[in-house]
Each structure stands twice: as structure tokens, then as C-alpha cells.
N, C-alpha and C positions, 0 to 999 in steps of 0.2 A: 740605272739605265748605264750599261756596257759598250766598249767599241772594242774590237778587234785589231790590234796594230802589230805591225811589224818589229819584231824586235828590235830593225837598227834604228825605231824611231822611237823606241822607250827612253824617257828621262828617269833618272832618282827622284825620288819621291813618290811616283804615280802609285796609284792602289791598284792591287789585283783585286780582280771580280772574279774569277776562280781560280783553285790551284794550278800550278804545275807539277805534273807528273811526269817520271821520267818513263825509261822503255819496258819497263818490267812492272809500272803502276804504282810504286812509291809515289809520296808526296813529297817535291822536293822544296818549294815554296807554298804556305798557304796563303789561301784569298785572304784578304782584306788586309796583306804587308804591304806597306809601302818599300818600293823595292829602291834597292841600293844603285849603286854605280856597278860593285866587286861584284852582286848578283846579276845583275843584265849581264856582263862580262861573262860570267859563269856558265848563262842560259845559253848564249853565243858558241861557247867551245862545246856543249852538251849538244848543239845543233839544233834549240828550238830556235824556229821559222817565227813564229807570233805568240803572245800573249794577249788576254783578256783584260782592259784595264776598266776602272771604272770612270765612268766620263764625269769631270768638274761639273759645280752648281750653273758656270757662267756658261756652260757649252750647252747645257739643258735649257736655262732662259733664252737662249740667242736661235737655239732649235723651236722654240716654244711659245715663243714672245706670241704670235699672234693665236695658238690654242690659248694663249695665256688669260689675255684681253678677252675673249671671249666667254670662258669660263666665269672671270670674273663679273661682267654683266649679265651672263645666267644667274650667279650666284646674288647679286642687286635685285635681280628681278624677281628671281623666289621670296626674297626676303621683303619685298616690296620698298625698298631704301632708292633713296634717290639725291638726298646730300649727306654728305660720307664726311671724316678729316681724314686726314693722315695714317691716323694710327687707326682706325678703319679701313681703309684703302690697302695697309700693310696685311692685316689678319684677313681681308679677302685675297690676298696676294700671297699669301701662303698657302691658305686654302684651294685656292690655284693649284698649287704646284705640287701639293700632296695628291691632289686629285690626278693631273699626270702621271707622276710617278707611281699611285698604283693602277693603272690603266697595263 
């Protein structure tokens, strides 16, 4: 999952979700790079207004908490399980997160 942000909101350590190109189509910074404050300043100087960053896992959890619970219940129902321990609950939550990411 990614999010388009204003370059002024960029913070060192954010991960680029897509490459950044200059005006003639050359890749300035590749995707999946943790950007530095120096790179952010260079992007501003080059007139880059927005960048697409990968969303943090915490953001995904907050945005999808009700979906995660719904998918977990569906998985438990499909398996016919009612009594589960913490380990199985964690596995089912990981399965729900994976399902959300694949959508």
C-alpha cells in the first residue's frame, strides 16, 4: 500500500513506493529506497512537489482494523475453530493481513 504525500511532509527514512524521475525521464531515486534528508532537499530544489511512499504497517493496521477482525472471523469459521490460543490467533491475524495486502 502506498500514499502520495507532499514533499514538504517527507521525513528521512520513509520508503519510496515508486521511482522518482527527472524531467527527461531518468530515474533520480529508485523505489524501495529509504530517503535521506539530503535527498528530500535535492527533490525540493528540483521542483518535485509530491512523492509516493510505502505506508507503515501501523497505518495499515489502523485503517483496516475492522476488516482484519472480519477476515479473522471468516477464517475461523471456514476452519470450524472456536477455541484458539494466542499463537493461533497471531497466525490468523497474519493471514488476514496478507489477504488485505493482496487485494
